[in-house]
HTML snippet that shows the backbone in 3Dmol.js (N, CA, C, O; Angstrom):
<script src="https://3Dmol.org/build/3Dmol-min.js"></script>
<div id="view" style="width:600px;height:400px;position:relative"></div>
<script>
const pdb = `
ATOM      1  N   MET A   1      18.850  15.600 -42.762  1.00  0.00           N
ATOM      2  CA  MET A   1      19.563  16.647 -42.071  1.00  0.00           C
ATOM      3  C   MET A   1      20.987  16.198 -41.777  1.00  0.00           C
ATOM      4  O   MET A   1      21.238  15.025 -41.502  1.00  0.00           O
ATOM      5  N   ASP A   2      21.893  17.127 -41.838  1.00  0.00           N
ATOM      6  CA  ASP A   2      23.298  16.870 -41.524  1.00  0.00           C
ATOM      7  C   ASP A   2      23.606  17.421 -40.137  1.00  0.00           C
ATOM      8  O   ASP A   2      23.167  18.514 -39.781  1.00  0.00           O
ATOM      9  N   TYR A   3      24.365  16.655 -39.362  1.00  0.00           N
ATOM     10  CA  TYR A   3      24.743  17.068 -38.008  1.00  0.00           C
ATOM     11  C   TYR A   3      26.260  17.132 -37.909  1.00  0.00           C
ATOM     12  O   TYR A   3      26.961  16.213 -38.333  1.00  0.00           O
ATOM     13  N   THR A   4      26.757  18.227 -37.344  1.00  0.00           N
ATOM     14  CA  THR A   4      28.194  18.421 -37.157  1.00  0.00           C
ATOM     15  C   THR A   4      28.473  18.690 -35.682  1.00  0.00           C
ATOM     16  O   THR A   4      27.824  19.528 -35.055  1.00  0.00           O
ATOM     17  N   LEU A   5      29.442  17.970 -35.144  1.00  0.00           N
ATOM     18  CA  LEU A   5      29.875  18.171 -33.763  1.00  0.00           C
ATOM     19  C   LEU A   5      31.068  19.109 -33.776  1.00  0.00           C
ATOM     20  O   LEU A   5      32.093  18.804 -34.387  1.00  0.00           O
ATOM     21  N   ALA A   6      30.944  20.245 -33.107  1.00  0.00           N
ATOM     22  CA  ALA A   6      32.045  21.202 -32.977  1.00  0.00           C
ATOM     23  C   ALA A   6      32.550  21.149 -31.540  1.00  0.00           C
ATOM     24  O   ALA A   6      31.793  21.359 -30.592  1.00  0.00           O
ATOM     25  N   MET A   7      33.841  20.865 -31.396  1.00  0.00           N
ATOM     26  CA  MET A   7      34.450  20.747 -30.066  1.00  0.00           C
ATOM     27  C   MET A   7      35.520  21.817 -29.909  1.00  0.00           C
ATOM     28  O   MET A   7      36.295  22.068 -30.833  1.00  0.00           O
ATOM     29  N   THR A   8      35.562  22.438 -28.759  1.00  0.00           N
ATOM     30  CA  THR A   8      36.560  23.450 -28.467  1.00  0.00           C
ATOM     31  C   THR A   8      37.416  22.965 -27.303  1.00  0.00           C
ATOM     32  O   THR A   8      36.914  22.455 -26.302  1.00  0.00           O
ATOM     33  N   PHE A   9      38.717  23.140 -27.466  1.00  0.00           N
ATOM     34  CA  PHE A   9      39.694  22.723 -26.461  1.00  0.00           C
ATOM     35  C   PHE A   9      40.568  23.912 -26.097  1.00  0.00           C
ATOM     36  O   PHE A   9      40.552  24.940 -26.775  1.00  0.00           O
ATOM     37  N   ILE A  10      41.326  23.763 -25.026  1.00  0.00           N
ATOM     38  CA  ILE A  10      42.331  24.741 -24.616  1.00  0.00           C
ATOM     39  C   ILE A  10      43.693  24.076 -24.758  1.00  0.00           C
ATOM     40  O   ILE A  10      43.884  22.948 -24.304  1.00  0.00           O
ATOM     41  N   ASN A  11      44.649  24.774 -25.390  1.00  0.00           N
ATOM     42  CA  ASN A  11      45.995  24.195 -25.507  1.00  0.00           C
ATOM     43  C   ASN A  11      46.842  24.609 -24.304  1.00  0.00           C
ATOM     44  O   ASN A  11      46.375  25.342 -23.433  1.00  0.00           O
ATOM     45  N   THR A  12      48.071  24.144 -24.261  1.00  0.00           N
ATOM     46  CA  THR A  12      48.928  24.406 -23.096  1.00  0.00           C
ATOM     47  C   THR A  12      49.320  25.877 -22.949  1.00  0.00           C
ATOM     48  O   THR A  12      49.800  26.283 -21.890  1.00  0.00           O
ATOM     49  N   ASN A  13      49.123  26.677 -23.994  1.00  0.00           N
ATOM     50  CA  ASN A  13      49.354  28.124 -23.893  1.00  0.00           C
ATOM     51  C   ASN A  13      48.111  28.877 -23.437  1.00  0.00           C
ATOM     52  O   ASN A  13      48.164  30.087 -23.216  1.00  0.00           O
ATOM     53  N   GLY A  14      46.994  28.171 -23.295  1.00  0.00           N
ATOM     54  CA  GLY A  14      45.751  28.809 -22.898  1.00  0.00           C
ATOM     55  C   GLY A  14      44.919  29.296 -24.076  1.00  0.00           C
ATOM     56  O   GLY A  14      43.887  29.937 -23.875  1.00  0.00           O
ATOM     57  N   ASP A  15      45.346  29.003 -25.302  1.00  0.00           N
ATOM     58  CA  ASP A  15      44.597  29.390 -26.496  1.00  0.00           C
ATOM     59  C   ASP A  15      43.529  28.345 -26.796  1.00  0.00           C
ATOM     60  O   ASP A  15      43.670  27.177 -26.431  1.00  0.00           O
ATOM     61  N   LYS A  16      42.450  28.778 -27.470  1.00  0.00           N
ATOM     62  CA  LYS A  16      41.381  27.863 -27.857  1.00  0.00           C
ATOM     63  C   LYS A  16      41.673  27.246 -29.220  1.00  0.00           C
ATOM     64  O   LYS A  16      42.284  27.870 -30.087  1.00  0.00           O
ATOM     65  N   LEU A  17      41.228  26.016 -29.385  1.00  0.00           N
ATOM     66  CA  LEU A  17      41.371  25.254 -30.620  1.00  0.00           C
ATOM     67  C   LEU A  17      40.042  24.565 -30.882  1.00  0.00           C
ATOM     68  O   LEU A  17      39.453  23.994 -29.964  1.00  0.00           O
ATOM     69  N   SER A  18      39.558  24.610 -32.123  1.00  0.00           N
ATOM     70  CA  SER A  18      38.301  23.960 -32.466  1.00  0.00           C
ATOM     71  C   SER A  18      38.527  22.819 -33.442  1.00  0.00           C
ATOM     72  O   SER A  18      39.325  22.922 -34.374  1.00  0.00           O
ATOM     73  N   LEU A  19      37.810  21.730 -33.209  1.00  0.00           N
ATOM     74  CA  LEU A  19      37.792  20.583 -34.111  1.00  0.00           C
ATOM     75  C   LEU A  19      36.336  20.256 -34.404  1.00  0.00           C
ATOM     76  O   LEU A  19      35.488  20.334 -33.515  1.00  0.00           O
ATOM     77  N   SER A  20      36.044  19.888 -35.652  1.00  0.00           N
ATOM     78  CA  SER A  20      34.684  19.534 -36.038  1.00  0.00           C
ATOM     79  C   SER A  20      34.654  18.148 -36.654  1.00  0.00           C
ATOM     80  O   SER A  20      35.584  17.733 -37.345  1.00  0.00           O
ATOM     81  N   VAL A  21      33.562  17.442 -36.388  1.00  0.00           N
ATOM     82  CA  VAL A  21      33.333  16.119 -36.968  1.00  0.00           C
ATOM     83  C   VAL A  21      31.981  16.173 -37.669  1.00  0.00           C
ATOM     84  O   VAL A  21      30.960  16.457 -37.042  1.00  0.00           O
ATOM     85  N   SER A  22      31.977  15.899 -38.966  1.00  0.00           N
ATOM     86  CA  SER A  22      30.746  15.920 -39.757  1.00  0.00           C
ATOM     87  C   SER A  22      30.014  14.592 -39.663  1.00  0.00           C
ATOM     88  O   SER A  22      30.598  13.560 -39.335  1.00  0.00           O
ATOM     89  N   ASP A  23      28.734  14.644 -39.957  1.00  0.00           N
ATOM     90  CA  ASP A  23      27.878  13.455 -40.063  1.00  0.00           C
ATOM     91  C   ASP A  23      27.826  12.628 -38.784  1.00  0.00           C
ATOM     92  O   ASP A  23      27.857  11.399 -38.837  1.00  0.00           O
ATOM     93  N   VAL A  24      27.749  13.292 -37.642  1.00  0.00           N
ATOM     94  CA  VAL A  24      27.567  12.555 -36.388  1.00  0.00           C
ATOM     95  C   VAL A  24      26.099  12.160 -36.267  1.00  0.00           C
ATOM     96  O   VAL A  24      25.226  12.764 -36.890  1.00  0.00           O
ATOM     97  N   LYS A  25      25.845  11.150 -35.468  1.00  0.00           N
ATOM     98  CA  LYS A  25      24.461  10.725 -35.275  1.00  0.00           C
ATOM     99  C   LYS A  25      23.721  11.806 -34.478  1.00  0.00           C
ATOM    100  O   LYS A  25      24.299  12.411 -33.575  1.00  0.00           O
ATOM    101  N   PRO A  26      22.462  12.050 -34.802  1.00  0.00           N
ATOM    102  CA  PRO A  26      21.731  13.156 -34.158  1.00  0.00           C
ATOM    103  C   PRO A  26      21.473  12.940 -32.670  1.00  0.00           C
ATOM    104  O   PRO A  26      21.253  13.905 -31.938  1.00  0.00           O
ATOM    105  N   ASP A  27      21.499  11.693 -32.217  1.00  0.00           N
ATOM    106  CA  ASP A  27      21.195  11.417 -30.811  1.00  0.00           C
ATOM    107  C   ASP A  27      22.443  11.136 -29.980  1.00  0.00           C
ATOM    108  O   ASP A  27      22.366  10.461 -28.953  1.00  0.00           O
ATOM    109  N   ILE A  28      23.593  11.651 -30.419  1.00  0.00           N
ATOM    110  CA  ILE A  28      24.825  11.471 -29.648  1.00  0.00           C
ATOM    111  C   ILE A  28      24.635  12.088 -28.257  1.00  0.00           C
ATOM    112  O   ILE A  28      24.053  13.163 -28.118  1.00  0.00           O
ATOM    113  N   SER A  29      25.128  11.401 -27.252  1.00  0.00           N
ATOM    114  CA  SER A  29      24.913  11.862 -25.870  1.00  0.00           C
ATOM    115  C   SER A  29      26.064  12.743 -25.393  1.00  0.00           C
ATOM    116  O   SER A  29      27.152  12.752 -25.969  1.00  0.00           O
ATOM    117  N   SER A  30      25.794  13.460 -24.351  1.00  0.00           N
ATOM    118  CA  SER A  30      26.808  14.298 -23.722  1.00  0.00           C
ATOM    119  C   SER A  30      27.969  13.440 -23.210  1.00  0.00           C
ATOM    120  O   SER A  30      29.131  13.836 -23.296  1.00  0.00           O
ATOM    121  N   ALA A  31      27.639  12.269 -22.681  1.00  0.00           N
ATOM    122  CA  ALA A  31      28.676  11.358 -22.177  1.00  0.00           C
ATOM    123  C   ALA A  31      29.580  10.878 -23.314  1.00  0.00           C
ATOM    124  O   ALA A  31      30.794  10.771 -23.134  1.00  0.00           O
ATOM    125  N   GLU A  32      28.998  10.587 -24.487  1.00  0.00           N
ATOM    126  CA  GLU A  32      29.793  10.145 -25.634  1.00  0.00           C
ATOM    127  C   GLU A  32      30.711  11.265 -26.134  1.00  0.00           C
ATOM    128  O   GLU A  32      31.867  11.022 -26.479  1.00  0.00           O
ATOM    129  N   VAL A  33      30.188  12.478 -26.168  1.00  0.00           N
ATOM    130  CA  VAL A  33      31.002  13.624 -26.586  1.00  0.00           C
ATOM    131  C   VAL A  33      32.133  13.850 -25.587  1.00  0.00           C
ATOM    132  O   VAL A  33      33.279  14.074 -25.979  1.00  0.00           O
ATOM    133  N   GLY A  34      31.814  13.791 -24.318  1.00  0.00           N
ATOM    134  CA  GLY A  34      32.834  13.960 -23.284  1.00  0.00           C
ATOM    135  C   GLY A  34      33.923  12.907 -23.385  1.00  0.00           C
ATOM    136  O   GLY A  34      35.106  13.216 -23.237  1.00  0.00           O
ATOM    137  N   ALA A  35      33.527  11.649 -23.639  1.00  0.00           N
ATOM    138  CA  ALA A  35      34.500  10.565 -23.770  1.00  0.00           C
ATOM    139  C   ALA A  35      35.384  10.774 -24.999  1.00  0.00           C
ATOM    140  O   ALA A  35      36.590  10.535 -24.941  1.00  0.00           O
ATOM    141  N   LEU A  36      34.799  11.215 -26.101  1.00  0.00           N
ATOM    142  CA  LEU A  36      35.581  11.502 -27.304  1.00  0.00           C
ATOM    143  C   LEU A  36      36.594  12.608 -27.027  1.00  0.00           C
ATOM    144  O   LEU A  36      37.761  12.499 -27.403  1.00  0.00           O
ATOM    145  N   MET A  37      36.146  13.658 -26.376  1.00  0.00           N
ATOM    146  CA  MET A  37      37.040  14.777 -26.079  1.00  0.00           C
ATOM    147  C   MET A  37      38.148  14.351 -25.113  1.00  0.00           C
ATOM    148  O   MET A  37      39.296  14.770 -25.262  1.00  0.00           O
ATOM    149  N   ASP A  38      37.811  13.526 -24.133  1.00  0.00           N
ATOM    150  CA  ASP A  38      38.831  13.009 -23.208  1.00  0.00           C
ATOM    151  C   ASP A  38      39.883  12.198 -23.964  1.00  0.00           C
ATOM    152  O   ASP A  38      41.076  12.299 -23.677  1.00  0.00           O
ATOM    153  N   THR A  39      39.436  11.395 -24.928  1.00  0.00           N
ATOM    154  CA  THR A  39      40.358  10.589 -25.728  1.00  0.00           C
ATOM    155  C   THR A  39      41.286  11.472 -26.550  1.00  0.00           C
ATOM    156  O   THR A  39      42.485  11.211 -26.642  1.00  0.00           O
ATOM    157  N   ILE A  40      40.720  12.525 -27.149  1.00  0.00           N
ATOM    158  CA  ILE A  40      41.532  13.448 -27.950  1.00  0.00           C
ATOM    159  C   ILE A  40      42.609  14.097 -27.084  1.00  0.00           C
ATOM    160  O   ILE A  40      43.759  14.216 -27.507  1.00  0.00           O
ATOM    161  N   VAL A  41      42.239  14.515 -25.875  1.00  0.00           N
ATOM    162  CA  VAL A  41      43.218  15.126 -24.963  1.00  0.00           C
ATOM    163  C   VAL A  41      44.272  14.088 -24.551  1.00  0.00           C
ATOM    164  O   VAL A  41      45.468  14.381 -24.559  1.00  0.00           O
ATOM    165  N   ALA A  42      43.831  12.886 -24.195  1.00  0.00           N
ATOM    166  CA  ALA A  42      44.752  11.852 -23.685  1.00  0.00           C
ATOM    167  C   ALA A  42      45.724  11.358 -24.757  1.00  0.00           C
ATOM    168  O   ALA A  42      46.890  11.102 -24.457  1.00  0.00           O
ATOM    169  N   LYS A  43      45.266  11.222 -25.992  1.00  0.00           N
ATOM    170  CA  LYS A  43      46.127  10.695 -27.070  1.00  0.00           C
ATOM    171  C   LYS A  43      47.158  11.717 -27.541  1.00  0.00           C
ATOM    172  O   LYS A  43      48.190  11.336 -28.093  1.00  0.00           O
ATOM    173  N   ASP A  44      46.900  12.987 -27.337  1.00  0.00           N
ATOM    174  CA  ASP A  44      47.861  14.052 -27.643  1.00  0.00           C
ATOM    175  C   ASP A  44      48.407  13.960 -29.077  1.00  0.00           C
ATOM    176  O   ASP A  44      49.619  13.993 -29.293  1.00  0.00           O
ATOM    177  N   ILE A  45      47.493  13.843 -30.054  1.00  0.00           N
ATOM    178  CA  ILE A  45      47.932  13.723 -31.447  1.00  0.00           C
ATOM    179  C   ILE A  45      47.746  15.007 -32.251  1.00  0.00           C
ATOM    180  O   ILE A  45      48.223  15.098 -33.382  1.00  0.00           O
ATOM    181  N   PHE A  46      47.060  16.000 -31.686  1.00  0.00           N
ATOM    182  CA  PHE A  46      46.850  17.270 -32.372  1.00  0.00           C
ATOM    183  C   PHE A  46      47.674  18.365 -31.717  1.00  0.00           C
ATOM    184  O   PHE A  46      47.840  18.384 -30.498  1.00  0.00           O
ATOM    185  N   LEU A  47      48.185  19.269 -32.525  1.00  0.00           N
ATOM    186  CA  LEU A  47      48.891  20.441 -32.024  1.00  0.00           C
ATOM    187  C   LEU A  47      48.138  21.694 -32.443  1.00  0.00           C
ATOM    188  O   LEU A  47      47.535  21.748 -33.515  1.00  0.00           O
ATOM    189  N   SER A  48      48.185  22.686 -31.590  1.00  0.00           N
ATOM    190  CA  SER A  48      47.609  23.992 -31.888  1.00  0.00           C
ATOM    191  C   SER A  48      48.688  25.032 -31.619  1.00  0.00           C
ATOM    192  O   SER A  48      49.108  25.230 -30.479  1.00  0.00           O
ATOM    193  N   LYS A  49      49.127  25.688 -32.681  1.00  0.00           N
ATOM    194  CA  LYS A  49      50.209  26.675 -32.559  1.00  0.00           C
ATOM    195  C   LYS A  49      51.438  26.063 -31.896  1.00  0.00           C
ATOM    196  O   LYS A  49      52.120  26.713 -31.103  1.00  0.00           O
ATOM    197  N   GLY A  50      51.710  24.797 -32.232  1.00  0.00           N
ATOM    198  CA  GLY A  50      52.871  24.100 -31.705  1.00  0.00           C
ATOM    199  C   GLY A  50      52.705  23.570 -30.291  1.00  0.00           C
ATOM    200  O   GLY A  50      53.660  23.058 -29.705  1.00  0.00           O
ATOM    201  N   CYS A  51      51.510  23.686 -29.737  1.00  0.00           N
ATOM    202  CA  CYS A  51      51.264  23.248 -28.354  1.00  0.00           C
ATOM    203  C   CYS A  51      50.246  22.113 -28.323  1.00  0.00           C
ATOM    204  O   CYS A  51      49.383  22.011 -29.195  1.00  0.00           O
ATOM    205  N   SER A  52      50.359  21.273 -27.320  1.00  0.00           N
ATOM    206  CA  SER A  52      49.419  20.173 -27.131  1.00  0.00           C
ATOM    207  C   SER A  52      48.087  20.676 -26.598  1.00  0.00           C
ATOM    208  O   SER A  52      47.998  21.747 -25.997  1.00  0.00           O
ATOM    209  N   ILE A  53      47.054  19.875 -26.834  1.00  0.00           N
ATOM    210  CA  ILE A  53      45.742  20.160 -26.251  1.00  0.00           C
ATOM    211  C   ILE A  53      45.795  19.779 -24.777  1.00  0.00           C
ATOM    212  O   ILE A  53      46.226  18.680 -24.429  1.00  0.00           O
ATOM    213  N   ALA A  54      45.360  20.682 -23.922  1.00  0.00           N
ATOM    214  CA  ALA A  54      45.458  20.459 -22.479  1.00  0.00           C
ATOM    215  C   ALA A  54      44.130  20.106 -21.822  1.00  0.00           C
ATOM    216  O   ALA A  54      44.104  19.361 -20.842  1.00  0.00           O
ATOM    217  N   ALA A  55      43.003  20.641 -22.362  1.00  0.00           N
ATOM    218  CA  ALA A  55      41.729  20.439 -21.679  1.00  0.00           C
ATOM    219  C   ALA A  55      40.544  20.654 -22.609  1.00  0.00           C
ATOM    220  O   ALA A  55      40.651  21.316 -23.641  1.00  0.00           O
ATOM    221  N   LYS A  56      39.410  20.076 -22.216  1.00  0.00           N
ATOM    222  CA  LYS A  56      38.139  20.309 -22.915  1.00  0.00           C
ATOM    223  C   LYS A  56      37.634  21.697 -22.521  1.00  0.00           C
ATOM    224  O   LYS A  56      37.901  22.181 -21.421  1.00  0.00           O
ATOM    225  N   TYR A  57      36.901  22.326 -23.439  1.00  0.00           N
ATOM    226  CA  TYR A  57      36.321  23.623 -23.117  1.00  0.00           C
ATOM    227  C   TYR A  57      34.818  23.637 -23.380  1.00  0.00           C
ATOM    228  O   TYR A  57      34.038  24.008 -22.503  1.00  0.00           O
ATOM    229  N   ASP A  58      34.401  23.228 -24.601  1.00  0.00           N
ATOM    230  CA  ASP A  58      33.005  23.376 -24.991  1.00  0.00           C
ATOM    231  C   ASP A  58      32.709  22.419 -26.141  1.00  0.00           C
ATOM    232  O   ASP A  58      33.621  22.001 -26.854  1.00  0.00           O
ATOM    233  N   ALA A  59      31.445  22.075 -26.319  1.00  0.00           N
ATOM    234  CA  ALA A  59      31.036  21.270 -27.471  1.00  0.00           C
ATOM    235  C   ALA A  59      29.590  21.591 -27.818  1.00  0.00           C
ATOM    236  O   ALA A  59      28.780  21.926 -26.953  1.00  0.00           O
ATOM    237  N   GLN A  60      29.291  21.481 -29.108  1.00  0.00           N
ATOM    238  CA  GLN A  60      27.921  21.705 -29.556  1.00  0.00           C
ATOM    239  C   GLN A  60      27.676  20.976 -30.867  1.00  0.00           C
ATOM    240  O   GLN A  60      28.605  20.701 -31.626  1.00  0.00           O
ATOM    241  N   ILE A  61      26.402  20.667 -31.122  1.00  0.00           N
ATOM    242  CA  ILE A  61      26.014  20.052 -32.393  1.00  0.00           C
ATOM    243  C   ILE A  61      25.234  21.083 -33.185  1.00  0.00           C
ATOM    244  O   ILE A  61      24.355  21.769 -32.663  1.00  0.00           O
ATOM    245  N   THR A  62      25.579  21.171 -34.459  1.00  0.00           N
ATOM    246  CA  THR A  62      24.867  22.046 -35.384  1.00  0.00           C
ATOM    247  C   THR A  62      24.153  21.156 -36.391  1.00  0.00           C
ATOM    248  O   THR A  62      24.733  20.208 -36.919  1.00  0.00           O
ATOM    249  N   GLN A  63      22.900  21.469 -36.648  1.00  0.00           N
ATOM    250  CA  GLN A  63      22.185  20.708 -37.668  1.00  0.00           C
ATOM    251  C   GLN A  63      21.923  21.599 -38.868  1.00  0.00           C
ATOM    252  O   GLN A  63      21.626  22.787 -38.743  1.00  0.00           O
ATOM    253  N   ARG A  64      22.045  20.983 -40.037  1.00  0.00           N
ATOM    254  CA  ARG A  64      21.831  21.731 -41.271  1.00  0.00           C
ATOM    255  C   ARG A  64      20.871  20.936 -42.141  1.00  0.00           C
ATOM    256  O   ARG A  64      21.048  19.739 -42.365  1.00  0.00           O
ATOM    257  N   GLN A  65      19.874  21.615 -42.614  1.00  0.00           N
ATOM    258  CA  GLN A  65      18.916  20.987 -43.509  1.00  0.00           C
ATOM    259  C   GLN A  65      19.073  21.605 -44.881  1.00  0.00           C
ATOM    260  O   GLN A  65      19.111  22.827 -45.024  1.00  0.00           O
ATOM    261  N   THR A  66      19.165  20.753 -45.891  1.00  0.00           N
ATOM    262  CA  THR A  66      19.304  21.211 -47.268  1.00  0.00           C
ATOM    263  C   THR A  66      18.041  20.875 -48.040  1.00  0.00           C
ATOM    264  O   THR A  66      17.566  19.741 -47.999  1.00  0.00           O
ATOM    265  N   THR A  67      17.507  21.842 -48.732  1.00  0.00           N
ATOM    266  CA  THR A  67      16.345  21.633 -49.589  1.00  0.00           C
ATOM    267  C   THR A  67      16.759  21.851 -51.026  1.00  0.00           C
ATOM    268  O   THR A  67      17.211  22.937 -51.390  1.00  0.00           O
ATOM    269  N   LYS A  68      16.606  20.829 -51.843  1.00  0.00           N
ATOM    270  CA  LYS A  68      16.954  20.943 -53.246  1.00  0.00           C
ATOM    271  C   LYS A  68      15.713  21.283 -54.057  1.00  0.00           C
ATOM    272  O   LYS A  68      14.615  20.804 -53.775  1.00  0.00           O
ATOM    273  N   PHE A  69      15.909  22.115 -55.063  1.00  0.00           N
ATOM    274  CA  PHE A  69      14.808  22.508 -55.929  1.00  0.00           C
ATOM    275  C   PHE A  69      14.993  21.910 -57.313  1.00  0.00           C
ATOM    276  O   PHE A  69      16.111  21.841 -57.823  1.00  0.00           O
ATOM    277  N   ASP A  70      13.903  21.483 -57.914  1.00  0.00           N
ATOM    278  CA  ASP A  70      13.922  21.002 -59.279  1.00  0.00           C
ATOM    279  C   ASP A  70      13.665  22.207 -60.178  1.00  0.00           C
ATOM    280  O   ASP A  70      12.536  22.694 -60.241  1.00  0.00           O
ATOM    281  N   ILE A  71      14.684  22.691 -60.869  1.00  0.00           N
ATOM    282  CA  ILE A  71      14.546  23.920 -61.664  1.00  0.00           C
ATOM    283  C   ILE A  71      14.769  23.664 -63.153  1.00  0.00           C
ATOM    284  O   ILE A  71      15.520  24.382 -63.814  1.00  0.00           O
ATOM    285  N   LYS A  72      14.115  22.648 -63.660  1.00  0.00           N
ATOM    286  CA  LYS A  72      14.266  22.292 -65.073  1.00  0.00           C
ATOM    287  C   LYS A  72      13.676  23.305 -65.997  1.00  0.00           C
ATOM    288  O   LYS A  72      13.730  23.135 -67.215  1.00  0.00           O
TER     289      LYS A  72
END
`;
const viewer = $3Dmol.createViewer("view");
viewer.addModel(pdb, "pdb");
viewer.setStyle({}, {cartoon: {color: "spectrum"}});
viewer.zoomTo();
viewer.render();
</script>
């Protein structure tokens, strides 16, 4: 199964911005996600519509299972 972490932030204009990280470990904790999001806000390396990220808003993990078929 593949796991993707989707994080939503608020920029300084009040608009939402989403960032996703693929292939995260399935047992990632809420504290680890919060710390990652805090780091993203503190480092201020991403812009959204020309504005800095100001705050965390939401986060979720999506899991995807792929089933391959042998169709010879």
